N, C-alpha and C positions, 0 to 999 in steps of 0.2 A: 320379208327382209327391211331391216330398219333403214330409213332414209339417211342418205349420207350429208353430214354436215358441210355447209357451203364452204368452209375453211380446212376441211380434213384433206389430208395429204393423199393424192390419189396412186393406187398401186402402180407399178412398172411393168405394163403388160408385154414389153418389147424388149428382147435382149440380142445381143449379137450385132452383124452376123457372125456366126461360129463355122468353124469347119466341120462338115458334115462328110463322113465316110460314103454317104449315098447321095447326098443332095447339094454337094459344093458348098458355096457361100450360102448359108442359110440364115435368114432372118427369123428367129423364133418368136412364136406369139403364145404367150401363156394367159388364157382366158378363164382360169380358175384359182379359188383359194389354195394355198399350199397343200399338197397331198390330198386332192378331193378326187378320189378314185373308187372303181368298183372292184378293184384287185388289191391285194397285198402281197405281192410277189416276194419270194425269197431273195431275188437277186436285185431288187429294186436299189438303184444308186442314191435314191433320195431317204433311203431307210425304210422303216415300217409305218403302215398307215396305222393312224390311231383309230379310224372306223371307215369301213367301207360303205358304199351308197350305190343305188341302182336309180335314183331320183334324179330326173333333169330339172334344173332351175336355171333363172337368168341372174348370173350372179353380178354383173357389172353391166354398166351402160355400154352398149355398141359404139356410141359416138366417141367415147373415151378412149376405147380399144383402137378405134379406126384413125383418131387423130394421132396417136402415137405411131401407128403404122405409117401413115403418110409423112410424118416427120423424119422418120428413121429412113424410110426410102430417098428422101431427098438428101439426106447426109451421107448415106453409104455410097462408096465409090463402085461398089459391085454387090448384087445380090442375085443369087442362082434361083432360089425359092423362097416363098414366104412359107414357113411351116409352123403349122398348129400344133404344139407339142408342150413341154414345159413340165409343170409340176403335178399333173394328174391327167385324167382321160378326158380329152377335150370335148367328146360327143355328149358329157354331162351337162354343158352349157346349151341350153335350148336355143339360144341366139346363134349357133355356129354357122349355121347356113345362111342367115341373115348376112353376118359378118363377112362370110366368103364371097358372097355374091356383091357386097358394096366393094371389098378388095378388087375383085375382079373388073368393077367398073372403073377403077381409079388406076389399074396398072397392067402391063402386059407380062409382069413377072409371075411364072406359075405358082399355083397354090398347093402345097402338100399338107396331108393330115396324118400324122402318126396315132394310131389308136389301137387301143387292146381288144376291139372288135367285139366287145361283149354285149353291147346294146345293138349289134347290126340286125338282130330279129325284128326289131322296131321299125316301122314303116317311115316314121318322122325322122329317125336318125339316118337311114339310108336316104332320104329324100335331102337333108342337109349336106350329106357328102358327095352327092351327085353334081354338086356346084365346084369340087375340086378338081385339080389336073391329076394328081397322084395321092393315092391313098396306100398308106403303109400299115395294114394290120398286123397284128401279132398272133400266133397261135403256137403256144409252147408244149401243147398235150391235147391230144385228142381223146383219150380216155378219162371217166370220171375221177377216177382215183388220183391220176396223176395231175389233172387239172387243179384238184384240191391241194395236193401236196406241193406243186410249184407256184401256182398263182393265188391261193389262198382267197378265192372270190366272194362276194356279197352272197348270203345264202339263196337269193332268188335265181342265181346263174347256174346254167348247167352247160357241160362239154358239148353235148350233142346239139343243144340250141344254137350253141355260137358257131359250130360248123355249118350248120343250115343257114343260120344268118349271112355267112360269107359266101356260101354258095349263091344265095338269093342276090345279093348285092352284085356279084359277079355277072349275073344275067342283066342287071340293069345299069351297071356303070361302065360308060365308055371309055374312060381313061385308064392309066396304068394302075394296076394293084402288084404291089411289091411285098409279099408275105413274109414276115419275119419270124424266125423261130430262135428263141434264146435257150442255149443248151446249157445245163448244168451236170457236172461231172457226177455220174453215180445217182442221178434222179431221173432224168429224161432222156438219157443217151443210150440206153439198151437197145439192141437190134429189134426186139418185139415192139418197143415203143416207137421205134422209127417207122416200121411197117405201118402202125396204125396212123401215124401222120401222114405217112405216103397215101393211105386210102382216103384220108381227109383232102389232101391236097389234089387227087384226082378229081374230087367233087367240085372243088373249089376253082381250078384253073387259073392260077394267079400268073400274072406276065412273068414275074420273077419269084425265086425262092430265095431269101437270103438268111444264111446262118450266121448266127452270132454266139458269143460266150461271155462269161462274166470278166470284164476288163477294168471295171471301175469298182471301187469299195461298195461290196453289197449288203442288203439289208440283215442279212444272216451270214455270220461268219463262216457256216458250213457250206455255203453255194461256192463251189470251186470251178475254175474255168477247164474246159478241154484243151488239150494239145493241138496243135497245127495238124498232125496226123489223125487224130480221132475226128477232128472237124472234116477233114477231106475224105475220111472212110463215110461219113454219113453225106455228105455231098454227092459222092458217087452212088450211094443208095437211093437217093431222092430224085435223080435223073438230071438230064442236061440244062432244065432251067435254072438248078441250085447252084449259088455261088457262096464262097466265104467271104464276108464282108473284110476288106483290109484297109489300113489307115490310110486316110484321105492325105495326098501327098502335095497338093498345089500351095503355093503360097500367095497370100494376097498382096494387092498394091499397097506400099507404103503410104501411111497417112496418119495425121496426129488424132488425139482423142481428147475432146474437150474436158470430159470428167473421167479419168482412167479409173479412179476408185469405183465410182457409180457403176461404170460399165462391167467392171470386174466382179462387183456385188452382184449385179443382175444376171451375170453367166453362173457365178458359182451357187446361187439360189437354186438353179434349175438343174445342175449336174456337177459333180465333183470333178475337177480340172486339175492339171499340171500347169506350172509356169510356161511350159512350151506350149500347151494349148491356147492359152491366153495370149500369149504373144503373137502366135499364128493367126489366131481368131480375129484379134483387134489391130493386127499388123502395128504392133507397139514394140519398141525396142526391149529386149528381154531385161536391160539393167532398169528401165523405168517400171517394168512389171513387177520385178521382184522387190523395188522400193515400195510400190503401192500394197503390194501383197504384205510387207512387214508391218507398214502402218495399220493396215486391216486387222492383222492379228494382233498388234499392240493394243488395239480400240477395243478387242474382243469381239468384233464382227465375224471373222472366220477362223477357222482351225486347220491343222494339218493333220493328214492321216496316211500311213504308209501300206500299200497293198501293191502285189507283185513287183516290188523293188522300186516302186516309184512313188514320189511325194505328191499326194493330192490335196487339194484345198477345197473345203466344203463349209458351210454356215456353222458358226459355234452354237 
């Protein structure tokens, strides 16, 4: 990796806190270049991956990431979780475990990691994640054909190996595992597919099973959401640990935002959001948010897209 120039602008690794349907006020930590991932999921809210990878690398200096986390914690009035997620698969950064352990020495705020679970067959990846409090892995398909159709994985990845890696991690990890299943209408929601997922879940033994569907603009327009009734049918088929994720309804304490445009840009880079999402996440007045969004649009930094009768903002 080429040396970073002394005067180069450092990436913004931390964003939010954002309102998470599962993790409350979640301080996001993104430790990867944009769209560095082992999958190219048809529903991805960040658009298609240019190239998938299964190689772990040290993409950035851990001290720079940790400095931004400490500064964000000092400035935020409330953080429920520090969440490693963002614009790619966090386990591809080989310093993930080192960074998590350093965070745990700094604060009592629990650490969560959102992962696509594709590298959990690797001992070094499982060891890194043992330092977290909550791991939220995803498993959208347990059958090879569906795994390729929904997740479009790197050629080295196999569905059966992903399931075995998850089961092995469950035996080693003492924290909470919340298994997320993203359901796409007409793709992985058939009864037979759900039964195959149930068989995999019986091997993994997650603490929770969280059902999701396409609520933000996806990489492929053909990726459509399930209805509430369809989600509930699958929830009942998967047993009493399964739940349908609902919108987070808490409101944050009112606070000012020193650089609203920069904060909005950091959130928009990682996920398409509505003006309401931003206002709630940053506890900023809606009028100020709309004005900042207008300026960002006029400068060509963001754009709008309509999805499910809502206006989302995403990078231009």
